[in-house]
C-alpha positions in Angstrom: 66.3 93.7 102.2 64.5 90.4 103.0 60.9 89.6 102.0 59.8 89.6 105.6 61.3 93.1 106.2 59.7 94.5 103.0 56.4 93.0 103.9 56.6 94.5 107.4 57.4 97.9 106.0 54.7 97.8 103.3 52.1 96.9 106.1 52.8 100.2 107.9 50.0 102.5 106.8 52.0 105.7 107.6 54.9 104.8 105.2 54.1 106.7 102.0 57.3 105.7 100.1 60.4 103.7 100.5 63.8 104.8 99.1 67.0 102.8 98.6 70.6 103.9 97.9 71.3 100.5 96.1 69.1 98.1 94.3 68.6 94.6 95.7 70.6 92.4 93.3 70.0 89.1 95.0 67.7 86.4 93.6 64.7 88.0 95.5 64.9 91.1 93.4 61.2 91.8 93.9 62.1 92.9 97.5 63.1 96.4 96.6 61.7 99.9 96.2 60.3 101.2 93.0 62.9 102.0 90.3 62.5 105.8 90.6 63.2 105.5 94.4 66.5 103.7 94.0 69.6 105.9 93.5 72.0 103.2 92.2 70.8 100.4 89.8 72.3 96.9 89.4 75.4 95.3 90.7 78.2 97.5 89.5 80.6 96.8 92.4 83.6 99.1 92.2 82.1 100.9 89.2 79.1 102.1 91.2 78.6 105.8 90.6 77.7 106.4 94.2 74.5 108.3 93.6 72.7 109.7 96.7 69.3 110.4 98.1 68.7 113.9 99.4 66.2 115.0 102.0 65.4 118.7 102.5 63.1 120.1 105.2 61.2 123.3 104.6 62.1 126.3 106.8 58.7 126.0 108.6 59.2 122.3 109.0 55.7 121.5 107.6 57.0 119.6 104.6 60.1 117.7 103.5 61.2 116.7 100.0 63.0 113.5 99.2 64.9 113.5 95.9 66.9 111.0 93.9 68.9 113.3 91.5 70.1 110.3 89.4 66.5 109.5 88.5 65.2 113.1 88.3 62.7 112.1 91.0 61.5 114.1 93.9 58.5 113.9 96.1 57.3 116.3 98.8 55.6 115.0 102.0 53.8 116.8 104.8 55.2 116.3 108.3 52.9 115.0 111.0 52.0 117.1 114.0 52.5 115.7 117.5 49.3 114.6 119.1 
């Protein structure tokens, strides 16, 4: 993800967290999500374990949980109501 894209995303006040399936391994490594929100670390090429990010929505649709099982990380968010 480019610096300009990350800066644009970080400037959106309604974005509470950013998740990535793979870590940015280019020279601009600072343009990445926080470690607990990245499913696959480093540049492992063919040896990548292929970890996933899971999103589950509650039955009443009032909350959803994003989890990164490879990092034992999960976070629950409230959905926004239509105005």
